[in-house]
N, C-alpha and C positions, 0 to 999 in steps of 0.2 A: 917687690920686697928683696933684699939683700940675701943671698944664699946662706951666708953665714947667721943672719938673724934668723931664717926659718930653720934652720938646724937646732939653733940654741931653743927657740920656743918648744920645738918638737921634743929635743933630747930632755929637757927640764920640766917640760909640761907647764911653763910659766906662760900663761895665756890671759891677757886682760879681757875682761867681758865686760860690755856696757849693756846695762839691764834697762827696759823701758820704764820712765818714770810712773810711778803708781799713785793712786789717791790716798793710798794708806800713809804715806809721808806727811800726809797734812797735819799728823799728830805732833811732826816737829822733834820727834826722838833725836838725840844726839847719839847717831849709828853711822855705819857707814852709808854714804851717799847712794841714794837709789839709783842713779843713772852711771855715775864713775865710781867703779868697783876698786879695791886695793888688790894688789897683785896676789896670786895665791899663794906666794911664797911668804906673805906676811904672817908672821907668828903672833903678834900682838899689837893692839891699837895703844899706844901710849897715851895719846890724848885726843879728844874730839869735842869740837866746838859748833855751836850753830847760832845764827843771829837771823832774825827776820829781814833786817836791813843792815848792811854794814859794807865797807869799803875795803879795796885791796889794790896796791899799787903791782902790777904786771909789767915785768921786764919785756919789753918788745924790740924788734928790729926794724927802725924807721928809715927807708931807703936803703942803701947798700952799705953806707958808712957809718950811719949816726946809730946810736941805741939811745933809749929813753925807758921812762915807765909811764904806763897808762893806768890813770887809776878808774877802776871799775866799781859800781855801785850796785847793790841787789840782795838778793838771799845769798847768804854767806855759810859757808863751810869750812872748817880747818881742821886737818887730822895729821898725826904724828905717828908713823908706822914703824914697828920694827920688823926686819925681814929675817931669814935664815942667814948664818954667818958667810956662806958660800956666795951670796948675792951683792953684786957690786953697784955701784952706782950708774955704771954705763948701762949694765942689763935693766935697771930699773926705767932710764930713760928710754932705752930703745923698745922695751915692751909698752911703753904708754904711748910712744911716737907712733909706732906701727898699727896699735890698735885704734889711734885718732885718725889715721891716714885711711885706713879701712872704712871708718864710718864718715868719708869725707870731711874730716876736720882740717881746719887751717892752722898750719903751724906758724907762729908769731915769733918764736924765739928757741933757739937750741944752741947754746953755747956756755961755758963756765958749769957745766954738770947741773945746769937747769933746763926746762922744758915748759914752754908755754904753747897752747892750743886753744882754739874755740870749736864748739860743737852745735849747730843750728838744730832746735828741736822743733817737733812738728807744731806745737803751740805758739811758735814766735819767740821763744825764750832762745837766747844764746848763753850756752855754759862757756865760762873762762876757766881755764884749768891751769894751775902753776904746779908743777913737779918740781921739787927741791929737795934732792938727796946731798948737795953740796955740804961737805964738812962731816959727812957721817960714812963710813965704809958699808953699812948694812941696812941704814935707816933712811927715811925720807919724809919730806912734809909734803901735804898736799892741800893747797888753798883751791877752792871751787866758789864762783861768784855766778849767779844765774841773773844775767842782765835781761831785763824786758825792755821792750820798745818804749821810747819816751811818749807819755801818753798827753802830755799837755799841747802838742803841737797838732793844728788842724790840718785834715786832709782835705782840700778843696776839690769840688767836682768841676767840671766844664764850665757850667753857668758862673760861678764865683770867680775862677780864674779869668774868663772872658772880663768879667765886671771890674775886676783890679787892674787889669791890663789897661782897659779903657780910662779908669779913673786916675791911675797913678803912673802909668806907663810902664810897670813892671809888676811882677808878682813871684812870690817865692813858692816854689814847689814842695811844699812841706810832705814829707813821706817818701821823698826820693833819697835813699840812703845807699852806702857802699861799703864793700869789706874793707876792713882795717888796712891801711898802707896800699890799698888797689883801686883799680878803675872799675871793678865789676860789680854790678848792682845786687843790693841784697833783695830777698824775697819780699814781696809787698810793693816794690817801687814801680813795678811794672802797672800796677793798677792806676797809680798816679799819672804816670807818662801816658796812659791810653786815654785819659780825660784830655789831657794837654793835645793829644793827637786830635780830639773832637774840636778843641778850639781852633785850632790851626786849619782843619777842612771846614769850618763854618765860616771862615775868613780867609780866603783865597790870596788876598793881597797882603795879608800880615807877614811881617819878618821879623824875627825875633834873634837878639844876642843871647846866646845860651850861657850865662855867667857860671863858671864854678867857682866856689869859695871854700876856704879850710879855716881850721883853726891854727894856733902856732905851734904845735908840735913838729919838729923836725927842720925848723929854719925856712928862710925865704925862698930860696933858690929850689929846694925839694918840694915847697908845697905849690909853687908856680907850675912846675912840672906835673904833678899830682892832679892839680885843679884843672889843668888844661886837658888831660889825659881823660877825667870825669866828664867834663863838658863835652868832649868828643864822643864819649860813649853815649850820653844822652841824644846826641845829634844822629849817631848811628842808629838808635832804637827808633827814633822819629822817622828816619829815611826808610827804614825797612818796614813802616807801617804807613807809606804812601805819603809822606810829607817831601816836597822837592828839597834837595840839598842847598839849592841857592837861596832858600828862605830862612836857613838855618846858620848863624855864625857862632860857633864855639868860641869862648873865651875863659881863660882861666887868670883868676886874679889872686889866686893864692890865699896869704893870711893878711893883706893889704887892706882890706875893707871889712874888719869886723863889725858886728852890730852890738855887741856886747865885751865886757872885759873877757880876756881867756884866763883868768884867775882860779876859776872853777870849772869843773868838768860840765856843770850844766850850761855854762857860757861857750864853753869851747864846742859842745853838741849844736849850739844855736848859729854859731859862726860856721859849721859846716853845712853848708846848703848849696841848691841849685836855684838860680834866679833866671827868669824870661825877662827881658827888658825889650821894649817895643822900639824897633828901628824905623 
């Protein structure tokens, strides 16, 4: 943490607290979020909204140059808070940013007096948080969406993977997911890849192309690079678990081979995938 931030927090006592999720929130009362708390400097909640299912478009940084917005759907909260007169937008942003980093959160946007970050919860839910003091000297908006893993995709075991490979020559590895704008595996992906290891070990002569596919956020060149990096991440995982590297050919196809339209978030989620193709 930067020294001046540490001094700020210690001097003013403005410490953001992340509380554990509690079952009591099941009553769905519109009050402060159970996990993402307002600053202690808040003197009033001007507005609070809760929806069991709603969407919010989060500003995100896609690659190094391009910015965009990612629509996230799920359990939804909105708050508008009033802080003490001496609190600046920068202080609001820095408090949330440092608290998120301390909890291993991922910063996705930190520009124009706005902050977006995600936090993975123990139950598999990802909290998306948008802190927006832009336009107010002492007040800020807080958007929170609890994004749950897509339930309609099937997670195949080794037997199903092998059967589909033999029948169709390729298989989509449902359940292999990556952090947004990165090639790092998300929790749960290891289980699927360990099943893929079983397939490859049971067929020593089997060679596969590891195909990486993306949606259309970010443009063609950006997605070609990202999909290649993700396919190489999968290759490295398999190699680390005993599969010979010469049996694995990583290949990124980017956004060039969608299976459905990218017009909706559901469609984009389906297009972001890893495929084994038999060579």
